[in-house]
PAZA-773301 format. One record per residue (C-alpha): residue in one letter; x, y, z; residue number from 1. Coordinates in nm, 4 decimals, padded with zeros to 6 digits. Example, Ala and Ser with C-alpha at 12.3 -4.5 7.8 and 13.67 -1.06 7.14 Angstrom:
<atoms>
  residuo      east     north        up  num
        A   01.2300  -00.4500   00.7800    1
        S   01.3670  -00.1060   00.7140    2
</atoms>
This chain:
<atoms>
  residuo      east     north        up  num
        M   06.3254   10.1615   18.1009    1
        Y   06.0062   10.3684   18.0732    2
        Q   06.1642   10.7116   18.0944    3
        H   06.1250   10.7474   17.7171    4
        T   05.8223   10.8073   17.5015    5
        F   05.8369   10.5182   17.2581    6
        V   05.7233   10.5815   16.9004    7
        G   05.6719   10.3162   16.6335    8
        L   05.6448   10.4271   16.2710    9
        D   05.5087   10.2222   15.9835   10
        V   05.6729   10.4003   15.6924   11
        H   05.5538   10.3820   15.3323   12
        A   05.6311   10.5842   15.0216   13
        A   05.3179   10.8018   15.0466   14
        S   05.2153   10.7781   15.4133   15
        V   05.3413   10.7115   15.7642   16
        V   05.1402   10.5670   16.0520   17
        G   05.2757   10.6535   16.3954   18
        C   05.2002   10.4973   16.7314   19
        A   05.3313   10.6562   17.0522   20
        L   05.3369   10.4968   17.3986   21
        I   05.3153   10.7586   17.6739   22
        P   05.4983   10.6132   17.9779   23
        E   05.3097   10.8069   18.2495   24
        T   04.9629   10.6871   18.1521   25
        G   05.0367   10.3859   17.9287   26
        E   04.8184   10.5476   17.6610   27
        M   04.8669   10.4638   17.2939   28
        V   04.8343   10.7569   17.0533   29
        Q   04.8107   10.6801   16.6828   30
        E   04.8254   10.9136   16.3863   31
        K   04.8382   10.8837   16.0065   32
        M   05.0386   11.1508   15.8250   33
        D   05.2146   11.2285   15.4996   34
        S   05.5480   11.0657   15.4292   35
        D   05.7399   11.3854   15.4892   36
        P   06.0209   11.3839   15.7478   37
        A   05.9290   11.7363   15.8583   38
        V   05.5670   11.6320   15.9221   39
        V   05.6792   11.3235   16.1159   40
        L   05.9171   11.5323   16.3262   41
        E   05.6440   11.7841   16.4038   42
        W   05.4145   11.5042   16.5277   43
        I   05.6911   11.3479   16.7406   44
        R   05.7658   11.6805   16.9082   45
        R   05.4157   11.6882   17.0520   46
        F   05.5273   11.4335   17.3083   47
        E   05.7392   11.5017   17.6131   48
        P   06.1079   11.4254   17.5559   49
        P   06.3074   11.2123   17.5579   50
        V   06.1515   11.0302   17.2636   51
        K   06.2843   10.7156   17.1004   52
        A   06.1452   10.6183   16.7598   53
        V   06.1754   10.3090   16.5447   54
        Y   06.0631   10.2006   16.2015   55
        E   06.1094   09.8872   15.9967   56
        S   06.3827   09.8615   15.7358   57
        G   06.2537   09.8649   15.3819   58
        P   06.2675   10.0336   15.0416   59
        T   06.2249   10.3809   15.1918   60
        G   06.5832   10.3655   15.3148   61
        Y   06.7382   10.5736   15.5902   62
        V   06.6266   10.9260   15.4961   63
        L   06.3793   10.9528   15.7840   64
        A   06.6222   10.8083   16.0392   65
        R   06.8970   11.0518   15.9443   66
        Y   06.6544   11.3452   15.9473   67
        L   06.5254   11.2613   16.2939   68
        R   06.8771   11.2055   16.4294   69
        E   06.9871   11.5435   16.2977   70
        A   06.6922   11.6901   16.4922   71
        D   06.8180   11.5209   16.8152   72
        V   06.5521   11.2488   16.8083   73
        D   06.6832   10.9010   16.8883   74
        C   06.5618   10.6978   16.5910   75
        V   06.6627   10.3398   16.5131   76
        V   06.5828   10.1146   16.2196   77
        A   06.4637   09.7624   16.3005   78
        A   06.5779   09.4587   16.1036   79
        A   06.2711   09.3349   15.9178   80
        S   06.3768   08.9710   15.9434   81
        K   06.4039   08.9914   16.3240   82
        L   06.0549   09.1244   16.4002   83
        L   05.8441   08.8949   16.6163   84
        R   05.4997   08.7884   16.4975   85
        A   05.2765   08.5164   16.6341   86
        P   05.2153   08.2285   16.3892   87
        G   04.8384   08.2639   16.4295   88
        D   04.8355   08.6398   16.3702   89
        K   04.6780   08.6718   16.0250   90
        V   04.5724   09.0371   16.0475   91
        K   04.8288   09.2854   15.9199   92
        T   04.7514   09.6556   15.8965   93
        D   04.9603   09.9702   15.9158   94
        R   04.8237   10.0598   16.2601   95
        R   04.8927   09.7118   16.3981   96
        D   05.2443   09.7169   16.2555   97
        A   05.3145   10.0536   16.4165   98
        R   05.1821   09.9302   16.7490   99
        I   05.3929   09.6129   16.7344  100
        L   05.7029   09.8216   16.6692  101
        T   05.6203   10.0440   16.9664  102
        E   05.5734   09.7491   17.2004  103
        M   05.8939   09.5794   17.0851  104
        L   06.0888   09.9038   17.1297  105
        A   05.9517   09.9487   17.4814  106
        L   06.0500   09.5917   17.5717  107
        G   06.3985   09.6293   17.4202  108
        Q   06.3413   09.3547   17.1633  109
        V   06.4314   09.5534   16.8517  110
        T   06.7322   09.4338   16.6519  111
        E   06.8812   09.7546   16.5209  112
        V   07.0231   09.8019   16.1732  113
        R   07.3320   10.0111   16.1150  114
        V   07.2317   10.3438   15.9595  115
        P   07.4995   10.4542   15.7099  116
        T   07.5826   10.8148   15.6372  117
        R   07.4887   10.9678   15.3053  118
        A   07.8443   10.9310   15.1755  119
        Q   07.8609   10.5668   15.2852  120
        E   07.5304   10.4902   15.1163  121
        D   07.6551   10.6505   14.7941  122
        L   07.9582   10.4215   14.7965  123
        R   07.7376   10.1225   14.8638  124
        D   07.5125   10.2124   14.5698  125
        L   07.8199   10.2201   14.3452  126
        S   07.9212   09.8757   14.4664  127
        R   07.5745   09.7360   14.3992  128
        L   07.5696   09.9005   14.0558  129
        R   07.8844   09.7041   13.9759  130
        A   07.7288   09.3807   14.1032  131
        R   07.4169   09.4322   13.8879  132
        A   07.6263   09.5124   13.5812  133
        A   07.8327   09.1949   13.6247  134
        K   07.5151   08.9886   13.6638  135
        N   07.3549   09.1431   13.3541  136
        L   07.6697   09.0768   13.1517  137
        A   07.6737   08.7121   13.2588  138
        H   07.3082   08.6732   13.1537  139
        A   07.3688   08.8432   12.8174  140
        R   07.6624   08.6161   12.7409  141
        Q   07.4565   08.3156   12.8421  142
        H   07.1880   08.4186   12.5903  143
        V   07.4466   08.4302   12.3113  144
        N   07.5813   08.0869   12.4006  145
        A   07.2290   07.9462   12.4243  146
        V   07.1326   08.0711   12.0751  147
        L   07.4378   07.9073   11.9219  148
        L   07.3917   07.5839   12.1160  149
        R   07.0260   07.5524   12.0124  150
        H   07.1321   07.5647   11.6487  151
        G   07.4171   07.3165   11.6793  152
        I   07.7045   07.5666   11.6743  153
        R   07.9797   07.5122   11.9274  154
        Y   08.2969   07.7098   11.9813  155
        P   08.5894   07.4667   11.9337  156
        K   08.7985   07.6034   12.2222  157
        E   08.7273   07.6008   12.5953  158
        T   08.8049   07.9642   12.6796  159
        K   08.5309   08.1993   12.5685  160
        W   08.4846   08.5750   12.5484  161
        T   08.8418   08.6403   12.4499  162
        Q   08.9330   08.8584   12.1505  163
        E   08.9555   08.5472   11.9335  164
        H   08.6151   08.4270   12.0534  165
        R   08.4534   08.7632   11.9774  166
        V   08.5913   08.7557   11.6221  167
        W   08.4489   08.4050   11.5856  168
        L   08.1094   08.5229   11.7074  169
        H   08.0899   08.7933   11.4382  170
        R   08.1654   08.5350   11.1697  171
        Q   07.8543   08.3287   11.2544  172
        H   07.5610   08.3748   11.0153  173
        F   07.2178   08.2164   10.9892  174
        E   06.9937   08.1672   10.6885  175
        S   06.6892   08.3130   10.8613  176
        P   06.6952   08.6968   10.8640  177
        V   06.4888   08.6999   11.1826  178
        L   06.7302   08.4697   11.3634  179
        Q   07.0290   08.6659   11.2313  180
        F   06.8846   08.9892   11.3697  181
        T   06.8170   08.8261   11.7077  182
        Y   07.1665   08.6836   11.7257  183
        E   07.3359   09.0110   11.6316  184
        A   07.1256   09.1974   11.8881  185
        D   07.2311   08.9522   12.1599  186
        V   07.5988   08.9852   12.0679  187
        E   07.5711   09.3639   12.0592  188
        Q   07.4029   09.3642   12.4003  189
        A   07.6815   09.1511   12.5479  190
        E   07.9506   09.3789   12.4054  191
        L   07.7764   09.6940   12.5301  192
        L   07.7399   09.5474   12.8791  193
        A   08.1078   09.4475   12.8791  194
        E   08.2081   09.8067   12.8028  195
        H   07.9614   09.9299   13.0639  196
        L   08.1152   09.7040   13.3280  197
        K   08.4632   09.8183   13.2277  198
        R   08.3664   10.1825   13.2845  199
        I   08.2187   10.0980   13.6233  200
        D   08.5334   09.9084   13.7251  201
        H   08.7445   10.2078   13.6286  202
        R   08.5263   10.4358   13.8388  203
        V   08.5367   10.1954   14.1341  204
        A   08.9173   10.1922   14.1170  205
        E   08.9254   10.5723   14.1185  206
        V   08.6895   10.5995   14.4142  207
        A   08.8673   10.3246   14.6080  208
        R   09.1956   10.5154   14.5948  209
        D   09.0555   10.8140   14.7837  210
        C   08.7588   10.7417   15.0115  211
        E   08.7017   10.6781   15.3803  212
        Y   08.7376   10.3018   15.3235  213
        T   09.0728   10.3210   15.1422  214
        P   09.2792   10.1800   15.4360  215
        V   09.0350   09.8898   15.4743  216
        I   09.0365   09.8192   15.1001  217
        E   09.4155   09.8147   15.0890  218
        A   09.4268   09.5819   15.3900  219
        L   09.1772   09.3438   15.2268  220
        M   09.3766   09.3398   14.9059  221
        C   09.6689   09.1874   15.0940  222
        L   09.4613   08.8667   15.0995  223
        R   09.5040   08.6413   14.8006  224
        G   09.2247   08.6580   14.5466  225
        I   09.0918   08.9978   14.6581  226
        Q   09.1380   09.2819   14.4153  227
        V   09.0032   09.6339   14.4124  228
        T   08.6400   09.5596   14.3185  229
        T   08.6003   09.2795   14.5742  230
        G   08.7792   09.4765   14.8447  231
        F   08.5679   09.7818   14.7709  232
        G   08.2465   09.5803   14.7874  233
        L   08.3381   09.4147   15.1169  234
        A   08.4441   09.7420   15.2748  235
        V   08.1369   09.9449   15.1818  236
        E   07.8838   09.6680   15.2517  237
        I   08.0185   09.5672   15.5925  238
        G   08.1162   09.9200   15.6939  239
        D   08.1986   09.8890   16.0619  240
        W   08.3853   09.5591   16.1007  241
        T   08.3890   09.5860   16.4796  242
        R   08.0173   09.5051   16.4955  243
        F   08.0900   09.1476   16.3854  244
        T   08.2730   08.8547   16.5366  245
        G   08.3845   08.5290   16.3864  246
        A   08.0630   08.3726   16.5154  247
        N   07.8124   08.6079   16.3508  248
        I   07.9739   08.7435   16.0339  249
        G   07.8880   08.4168   15.8585  250
        S   07.5196   08.4831   15.9188  251
        Y   07.5531   08.8313   15.7699  252
        L   07.7115   08.6859   15.4560  253
        G   07.4474   08.4139   15.4303  254
        L   07.6915   08.1298   15.4973  255
        V   07.5103   07.9745   15.7947  256
        P   07.3283   07.6519   15.7002  257
        S   06.9634   07.6156   15.7870  258
        E   06.8674   07.3591   16.0501  259
        Q   06.5472   07.1837   16.1508  260
        S   06.6168   06.9577   16.4470  261
        S   06.3774   06.8067   16.6959  262
        G   06.4395   06.5399   16.9552  263
        Q   06.6980   06.2943   16.8307  264
        A   06.6654   06.3994   16.4675  265
        R   06.8905   06.6662   16.3211  266
        H   06.8544   06.8014   15.9679  267
        Q   07.0780   07.0688   15.8214  268
        G   07.0004   07.2261   15.4883  269
        R   07.1434   07.4803   15.2504  270
        S   07.2824   07.8121   15.3596  271
        R   07.0199   08.0801   15.3759  272
        R   07.0681   08.3469   15.1151  273
        P   06.9431   08.6857   15.2292  274
        A   06.9010   08.9573   14.9704  275
        A   07.1917   09.1931   14.9292  276
        S   06.9828   09.4985   15.0112  277
        T   06.8325   09.3657   15.3323  278
        P   06.9849   09.4159   15.6749  279
        A   06.9667   09.0440   15.7437  280
        G   07.2549   08.9681   15.5170  281
        C   07.4734   09.0524   15.2262  282
        S   07.4586   08.7862   14.9578  283
        S   07.6455   09.0002   14.7064  284
        R   07.9578   08.9743   14.9241  285
        R   07.9351   08.5990   14.9722  286
        P   08.2360   08.4105   14.8384  287
        G   08.1809   08.1943   14.5335  288
        C   08.0930   07.8280   14.5778  289
        T   08.3079   07.6928   14.2945  290
        G   08.5429   07.5154   14.5324  291
        A   08.8548   07.6627   14.3688  292
        P   09.0423   07.9498   14.5300  293
        T   09.1311   08.2517   14.3208  294
        P   09.4672   08.1973   14.1484  295
        G   09.6732   08.4569   14.3308  296
        P   09.6948   08.7491   14.5667  297
        G   09.5140   09.0725   14.4913  298
        S   09.6964   09.3186   14.2709  299
        G   09.6537   09.5843   14.5354  300
        C   09.5358   09.9429   14.5334  301
        C   09.8997   10.0389   14.5220  302
        G   10.0625   09.9742   14.1861  303
        N   10.4072   09.9402   14.3396  304
        W   10.4499   09.5676   14.3916  305
        K   10.7550   09.3407   14.3755  306
        W   10.8038   08.9684   14.3254  307
        S   10.9528   08.7770   14.6182  308
        A   11.0415   08.4092   14.6466  309
        R   10.8040   08.1795   14.8365  310
        P   10.9495   07.8632   14.9894  311
        P   10.7607   07.5330   14.9505  312
        G   10.4657   07.4815   15.1846  313
        S   10.4541   07.8431   15.2998  314
        G   10.2371   08.1421   15.2233  315
        P   09.8591   08.1758   15.2365  316
        W   09.7975   07.8798   15.0010  317
        K   09.8218   07.6276   15.2847  318
        A   09.5669   07.8136   15.4929  319
        T   09.3353   07.8827   15.2004  320
        T   09.2918   07.5211   15.0987  321
        A   09.1465   07.4419   15.4406  322
        S   08.8388   07.6539   15.3664  323
        I   08.7484   07.5239   15.0219  324
        A   08.3709   07.5050   14.9756  325
        N   08.1381   07.2325   14.8464  326
        G   08.2627   06.9794   15.1030  327
        K   08.5649   06.8697   14.9041  328
        S   08.8491   06.7332   15.1099  329
        L   09.1660   06.9209   15.1787  330
        M   09.3755   06.6494   15.0159  331
        L   09.1771   06.6554   14.6907  332
        A   09.1984   07.0331   14.6739  333
        R   09.5680   07.0320   14.7471  334
        N   09.6384   06.7696   14.4799  335
        A   09.4097   06.9069   14.2098  336
        P   09.6281   07.0045   13.9088  337
        S   09.3867   07.2823   13.8039  338
        R   09.4321   07.4561   14.1368  339
        R   09.8087   07.4840   14.1308  340
        T   09.8608   07.8546   14.1283  341
        L   10.2383   07.8683   14.1633  342
        Q   10.4951   07.7204   13.9286  343
        S   10.8652   07.6687   13.9798  344
        R   11.0671   07.9483   13.8291  345
        G   11.4354   07.9313   13.7507  346
        N   11.6292   07.7418   14.0139  347
        L   11.3561   07.7639   14.2819  348
        P   11.2727   07.4294   14.4457  349
        A   10.9616   07.2376   14.3457  350
        G   10.6478   07.3788   14.5032  351
        A   10.8020   07.7214   14.5425  352
        G   10.7060   08.0243   14.3434  353
        L   10.6817   08.3995   14.3374  354
        W   10.4353   08.6094   14.5353  355
        L   10.3473   08.9725   14.4886  356
        R   10.4314   09.1863   14.7886  357
        P   10.4001   09.5628   14.8439  358
        C   10.7097   09.7624   14.7752  359
        N   10.6965   09.9357   15.1179  360
        N   10.8758   10.2323   14.9713  361
        P   10.7344   10.5522   15.1231  362
        S   10.8992   10.7619   14.8538  363
        M   10.6788   10.6048   14.5874  364
        G   10.3197   10.7204   14.5595  365
        R   10.0162   10.5023   14.5252  366
        G   09.9891   10.3632   14.1764  367
        N   09.6907   10.2690   13.9676  368
        A   09.4669   09.9887   14.0819  369
</atoms>
């Protein structure tokens, strides 16, 4: 285990503190240097190979790890949420952090984070851009609804943000010029963000048709409720699906409930929600907690789809209702009128319907998403 020279790096935007453990003598060598990958590599090469380096995941990303790997230096990135620290340890400095990383690496206690390639990280940034745009649009629309509600104005219909609702919004006027300006600015912001999200969705569909994750995206879109944006997000965030099992992918998605049990008492709390950008989890890919499944199968990356008859009690609907969130029973979900996604058509028996299926025609090219 001690044939390597172990190097721990505490990486910041402007500086890097390195700590190297020399296996022959057990000596610790520490150095503070500029945050330049070339400078870090030059310092690492002072030690006898083989050298294994580690630094903590953070906002600096994977630039240093990729640079060192290209220079034949084994560099791993440690999951920040998995680093061990004694409860009574109240002193935190860059040198101590680098030393802790070195000791954990030497003992084999580092939980490594998958380091994506540059192309994979670019795709992931696009997916997160789409997630931020959707969140900003939801907030902007909420501001518009809140302004109207505070002044006693309520849209008479249930469905909002349709073409009819937008026309209704532009007909609303207030006596106060200040309030009218605020309201119009909020409506304009919501409309601009809606167009912005539409452009991003179009770009995501274009990229999803021809990228390294295209086969995975198309496979995911065979599941009901998953369309191109969701399939693209799942594919680029998870990346290598073989690194997960059914037992640990829930933790990555933030679906594992917290637990504080001692003795005979057992207390389980809410699911932990790790940030989307941290290696501990991927909250942006977590399924919604509304309790209602999405109304139908994904439209698919391939535009060539056909309708096929579905007999009663078959298809993915039966399996999907078993995993409905919020603790609602299977029977309630199955009997809920609002969750009936298939209607009888023509002379099909009750409970049957039509499902989209791929055309499976090799002579037809891939259509629009």
